C-alpha positions as CSV (number, residue, x, y, z in Angstrom):
1,M,0.0,0.0,0.0
2,E,1.1,3.5,-0.8
3,E,2.4,5.3,2.3
4,K,-0.1,7.9,3.6
5,R,1.1,11.4,2.8
6,K,1.5,13.8,5.7
7,S,-0.5,17.0,6.0
8,W,1.3,20.3,5.8
9,V,0.5,20.8,9.5
10,A,2.3,17.5,10.3
11,L,5.2,18.6,8.2
12,L,5.5,22.0,10.0
13,V,5.9,20.0,13.3
14,E,8.1,17.3,11.8
15,V,10.7,19.7,10.5
16,L,11.5,20.4,14.1
17,T,11.5,16.8,15.3
18,S,12.7,14.8,12.2
19,P,13.8,17.3,9.6
20,G,15.4,14.7,7.3
21,A,12.2,12.8,6.8
22,A,10.1,15.9,6.6
23,F,12.2,17.6,4.0
24,K,12.4,14.4,2.0
25,E,8.6,14.5,1.6
26,I,8.6,18.2,1.0
27,A,11.1,17.7,-1.8
28,E,8.8,15.1,-3.4
29,R,5.6,17.2,-2.8
30,P,6.7,20.9,-2.6
31,G,3.3,22.5,-1.9
32,F,3.9,25.5,0.3
33,W,0.8,27.8,0.1
34,P,-1.1,26.6,3.2
35,A,2.0,26.6,5.3
36,A,3.2,29.9,4.0
37,I,-0.2,31.6,4.6
38,T,-0.4,30.1,8.1
39,L,3.1,31.3,9.0
40,T,2.3,34.7,7.6
41,I,-0.8,35.0,9.8
42,I,1.2,33.9,12.9
43,S,3.8,36.6,12.0
44,L,1.0,39.2,11.8
45,I,-0.5,38.1,15.1
46,I,2.7,38.3,17.1
47,N,3.5,41.7,15.7
48,V,0.0,43.1,16.4
49,V,0.3,41.8,19.9
50,Q,3.4,44.0,20.4
51,L,1.8,47.1,18.9
52,P,0.7,48.8,22.2
53,K,4.3,48.5,23.5
54,L,5.8,49.6,20.2
55,Q,3.6,52.6,20.1
56,E,4.4,53.6,23.6
57,Y,8.1,53.1,23.0
58,S,7.9,55.3,19.9
59,R,6.1,58.0,21.9
60,L,8.8,58.0,24.6
61,M,11.6,58.2,21.9
62,L,9.8,61.0,20.2
63,E,9.7,63.0,23.5
64,K,13.4,62.6,23.9
65,M,14.3,63.4,20.3
66,I,12.2,66.5,20.1
67,E,14.7,68.2,22.4
68,L,17.6,67.2,20.3
69,V,16.5,67.9,16.7
70,P,16.1,71.2,14.9
71,P,12.5,72.6,15.0
72,E,12.0,72.0,11.3
73,Q,12.4,68.3,11.8
74,V,10.0,67.9,14.6
75,E,7.0,67.7,12.4
76,I,8.6,65.0,10.3
77,L,9.6,63.0,13.4
78,A,6.0,63.3,14.7
79,K,4.6,61.8,11.6
80,T,7.1,58.9,11.3
81,M,6.8,58.0,15.0
82,S,3.1,58.5,15.3
83,P,0.9,55.5,16.5
84,Q,-0.7,55.3,13.0
85,Y,2.7,55.1,11.3
86,V,4.0,52.6,13.7
87,T,0.9,50.4,13.2
88,T,1.1,50.6,9.4
89,T,4.8,49.8,9.2
90,T,4.5,47.0,11.7
91,V,1.6,45.3,9.9
92,I,3.2,45.7,6.4
93,T,6.5,44.3,7.7
94,A,4.8,41.4,9.4
95,L,3.0,40.5,6.1
96,I,5.9,41.0,3.7
97,M,9.1,40.1,5.6
98,P,8.5,36.3,5.8
99,W,8.0,36.2,2.0
100,V,11.2,38.3,1.4
101,I,13.2,35.9,3.6
102,W,11.8,32.9,1.8
103,L,12.5,34.4,-1.6
104,V,16.1,35.3,-0.6
105,M,16.7,31.9,0.8
106,A,15.3,30.2,-2.3
107,L,17.6,32.3,-4.5
108,L,20.6,31.6,-2.3
109,L,19.9,27.8,-2.4
110,K,19.4,28.0,-6.2
111,I,22.8,29.7,-6.6
112,F,24.4,26.9,-4.5
113,A,22.7,24.3,-6.7
114,A,23.9,26.0,-9.8
115,I,27.5,26.2,-8.5
116,T,27.4,22.5,-7.6
117,A,25.6,21.5,-10.8
118,K,22.7,20.0,-9.0
119,E,19.1,20.0,-10.1
120,A,16.9,22.1,-7.7
121,P,13.6,23.5,-9.0
122,F,12.9,27.0,-7.6
123,R,9.5,25.9,-6.3
124,K,11.1,23.2,-4.1
125,M,13.7,25.5,-2.8
126,F,11.0,28.1,-1.9
127,A,9.1,25.3,0.0
128,V,12.3,24.6,1.9
129,G,12.5,28.3,2.7
130,V,9.0,28.3,4.1
131,Y,9.2,25.2,6.2
132,G,12.7,26.0,7.5
133,Y,11.5,29.3,8.7
134,V,9.6,27.7,11.7
135,P,12.4,28.1,14.3
136,A,12.9,31.8,13.3
137,L,9.1,32.3,13.9
138,I,9.3,30.5,17.2
139,G,12.0,33.0,18.2
140,G,9.7,35.8,17.2
141,I,6.9,34.4,19.4
142,I,9.2,34.2,22.4
143,S,10.4,37.7,21.8
144,S,6.8,38.9,21.6
145,I,5.9,37.3,24.9
146,I,9.0,38.9,26.6
147,I,8.1,42.3,25.2
148,M,4.5,42.0,26.5
149,F,6.0,41.8,30.1
150,T,8.7,44.4,29.6
151,A,8.4,48.1,30.3
152,A,8.1,50.1,27.1
153,E,11.3,52.1,27.7
154,N,13.3,48.8,27.9
155,I,12.0,46.9,24.9
156,Q,15.0,47.8,22.8
157,N,17.0,45.5,25.2
158,V,14.8,42.5,24.5
159,S,16.9,40.1,22.4
160,L,17.3,36.4,21.9
161,S,20.8,36.9,20.5
162,L,24.1,36.5,22.2
163,A,24.3,40.2,22.6
164,V,22.4,39.8,25.9
165,F,25.7,38.5,27.4
166,S,27.7,41.6,26.2
167,T,28.8,44.1,28.8
168,A,28.8,46.8,26.2
169,E,25.9,48.2,24.3
170,S,27.7,49.4,21.2
171,G,30.8,48.6,19.1
172,F,31.8,45.8,16.8
173,L,31.5,42.9,19.3
174,Y,28.0,44.0,20.5
175,Y,26.6,44.3,17.0
176,F,28.3,41.1,15.8
177,L,26.6,39.3,18.7
178,T,23.2,40.7,17.8
179,A,23.5,38.6,14.6
180,C,24.3,35.5,16.7
181,N,20.8,34.3,17.2
182,P,20.3,30.5,18.0
183,F,16.9,30.5,16.3
184,T,18.5,31.9,13.1
185,W,21.1,29.2,13.3
186,W,18.4,26.6,13.8
187,S,16.6,27.8,10.7
188,L,19.9,27.8,8.7
189,I,20.5,24.2,9.7
190,L,16.9,23.3,8.5
191,W,17.4,25.1,5.2
192,G,20.6,23.2,4.7
193,I,19.0,19.9,5.4
194,G,16.1,20.8,3.1
195,A,18.3,21.9,0.3
196,A,20.3,18.7,0.5
197,A,17.0,16.7,0.3
198,V,15.9,18.6,-2.8
199,M,19.4,18.0,-4.4
200,K,19.3,14.4,-3.3
201,E,22.6,14.8,-1.4
202,K,23.3,12.2,1.4
203,R,24.7,14.9,3.7
204,P,24.0,18.6,4.0
205,T,27.6,19.5,4.9
206,G,28.3,21.5,1.7
207,V,25.2,23.6,1.8
208,L,25.5,24.2,5.5
209,I,29.0,25.5,5.1
210,Y,27.7,27.8,2.3
211,L,24.8,29.1,4.3
212,F,26.9,29.7,7.5
213,A,29.6,31.4,5.5
214,I,27.0,33.8,4.1
215,W,25.6,34.4,7.6
216,L,29.2,35.1,8.9
217,V,29.7,37.7,6.3
218,F,26.4,39.3,7.3
219,A,27.4,39.2,11.0
220,L,30.7,40.8,10.3
221,L,29.1,43.5,8.3
222,T,26.7,44.1,11.1
223,G,29.6,44.4,13.6
224,A,31.3,46.8,11.2
225,V,28.3,49.0,11.1
226,G,28.4,49.0,14.9
227,L,31.8,50.7,14.7
228,L,30.1,53.8,13.3
229,N,28.5,54.3,16.8
230,V,31.8,54.1,18.6
231,P,33.2,57.6,19.6
232,I,36.6,58.3,18.2
């Protein structure tokens, strides 16, 4: 008898518990729309939940910045930090950002497949991007819960990255550590396993090295940007 196919809900769970088996099935049956829409809705919910704190934080920052900027810029600041603006940008970001991440990941995995001369349909790589995003979304949920119980003036300190262990709050090391997020690493590992399944590779070692090399470049650039905030 033909093995019963797993539902997309089961696959969303299985990528966390048994990614090899889950991505093998996803590679054979790369439907992603139900999972993608569900993850997008979850992304929207966790961002909307944060809105009151984000709006309050924006108001506090506006009050501080009004004293520091020229009068002609106050009106611009008031518009860009208004509750309506914060709401609009938060909702749009929540709806669009997951799709941007999935698209970028699919393109990066396609590039790796082209370099290694492996067959990897874009649809399958996009499906890998969607399902491998689950850990990153879990990180977002945890951050949202922490923000709900944090005073608005302190929410900029809420982080799941290794930056929480830094004694400094600026500079190369601090900003480098902000890119060191275990949930991001978890997703990178899943994307590597998924890409290997699509390309029918026995081990994901090559694609994992490729993805983490790209991440390292990003983290180093993030740290370099942090140097701009260090007084000379």
